[in-house]
Structure formats: C-alpha cells, structure tokens
C-alpha positions in Angstrom: -97.9 -3.2 34.7 -96.2 -4.2 32.0 -94.9 -0.7 31.4 -93.6 -0.6 35.2 -91.8 -3.7 34.9 -90.1 -2.5 31.6 -89.0 0.9 33.1 -87.6 -0.9 36.1 -85.6 -3.4 34.1 -84.5 -0.5 32.2 -83.3 1.4 34.9 -81.3 -1.7 36.4 -80.4 0.1 39.4 -77.7 -1.6 41.4 -78.3 -1.2 45.2 -75.0 -1.2 47.7 -77.0 -4.2 49.6 -80.8 -5.1 49.3 -82.1 -4.6 52.7 -81.9 -0.8 54.6 -82.7 0.6 57.7 -85.0 3.7 57.2 -82.1 6.0 57.5 -79.7 3.8 55.1 -82.8 3.8 52.3 -82.9 7.6 52.5 -79.0 7.7 51.8 -79.4 5.3 49.1 -82.2 6.5 47.4 -82.5 10.5 47.6 -85.8 11.3 48.9 -86.0 13.9 51.6 -87.2 12.6 55.0 -90.1 14.7 55.2 -91.2 13.5 51.5 -90.7 9.8 52.7 -92.9 10.2 55.5 -95.6 11.9 53.4 -95.5 9.6 50.9 -96.0 6.4 53.7 -99.0 8.6 55.2 -100.6 9.1 52.0 -100.3 5.5 51.0 -101.7 4.3 54.3 -104.5 7.1 54.3 -105.4 5.4 50.9 -105.7 1.7 52.4 -102.3 0.8 51.3 -100.0 -1.2 53.2 -96.2 -0.1 54.2 -95.2 -3.8 53.1 -96.4 -2.9 49.5 -93.9 -0.1 49.4 -90.9 -2.6 50.8 -91.0 -1.9 54.5 -90.9 -5.4 56.8 -90.1 -6.1 60.3 -88.4 -9.0 61.7 -90.3 -11.3 64.4 -89.5 -10.0 67.9 -87.7 -7.0 66.6 -88.8 -3.1 67.0 -86.7 -2.2 64.0 -88.4 -1.8 60.3 -86.4 -2.8 57.4 -86.7 -1.8 53.8 -86.3 -3.5 50.5 -84.7 -0.9 48.2 -85.9 -2.4 45.0 -89.3 -2.8 46.2 -89.6 0.6 47.4 -88.0 2.0 44.1 -90.7 -0.2 42.1 -93.2 1.5 44.4 -92.0 5.2 44.0 -91.9 4.7 40.0 -95.4 2.9 39.8 -97.2 5.4 42.4 -95.2 8.7 41.7 -93.4 8.6 38.4 -96.3 7.0 36.3 -99.2 8.0 38.2 -100.5 11.1 36.7 -101.7 13.5 39.3 -104.7 15.4 39.2 -103.5 17.8 41.5 -100.5 20.6 41.2 -99.0 18.7 44.4 -99.4 15.4 42.9 -97.8 16.4 39.5 -95.2 18.3 41.6 -94.4 15.0 43.5 -94.3 13.1 40.0 -91.7 15.5 38.8 -89.5 15.2 42.4 -89.9 11.5 42.0 -88.8 11.6 38.5 -85.7 13.5 39.7 -85.0 11.2 42.0 -85.1 8.2 40.0 -82.7 10.5 37.2 -80.0 11.1 39.9 -80.1 7.2 40.9 -79.4 6.2 37.4 -76.5 8.7 37.5 -75.4 7.6 40.9 -75.5 4.0 39.5 -73.3 4.8 36.5 -70.6 5.9 38.7 -70.8 2.7 41.0 
C-alpha cells in the first residue's frame, strides 16, 4: 500500500475539478468507454464495489458521479501495479500505464 500512495503522490495529477459525471471523467482520464465499463464489470464480478472505484450517487438523484482522484488511485492499484497472470491482464496493465503517463503529460501542460 505504501508503494501505491508513493506512486500517486509522485504523479501529483491536478484535475480540472474533483467530481465528474462519467462522461466528464472519461474526458479527463483518457480511458475508452468500453474499457471503463469492462473494468467496472470485472471489479463488480470479483465482489468489489463501484464506490471503491470512486463512484457515488446523491440521495434522491439518478445521476452517478465520480471522484477522479479515487478512480485514478483504483486504476493504479488494480491495473498498473497488479501483475496479471493472463495475457489480457498484462495488456490491461500496459494500457493503464499509458493512461497514467498520458495524464502526467497533460497535467504538465496545464
């Protein structure tokens, strides 16, 4: 866990805001919509909660919102640092690392 928090602090990613709709989150964090939905489905099938990925819903609201920092932490923890046993898991790891690197580059330009 220390490795994760150290990696996130090294990134020091600044988002345009903290709370996003799903559509806004996917513009801010460059993950394809299909990949994002696959990540959610895989996580839930393993017994995980979408709230652990950064999703929340306001009381009496149908809209779902996302905490960008929490999602990025989840992405690094479960896709970048997690060594996959299968080819597709290793591909996920490589793609997620590219996303984080791209975010760092975008953040440098802000």
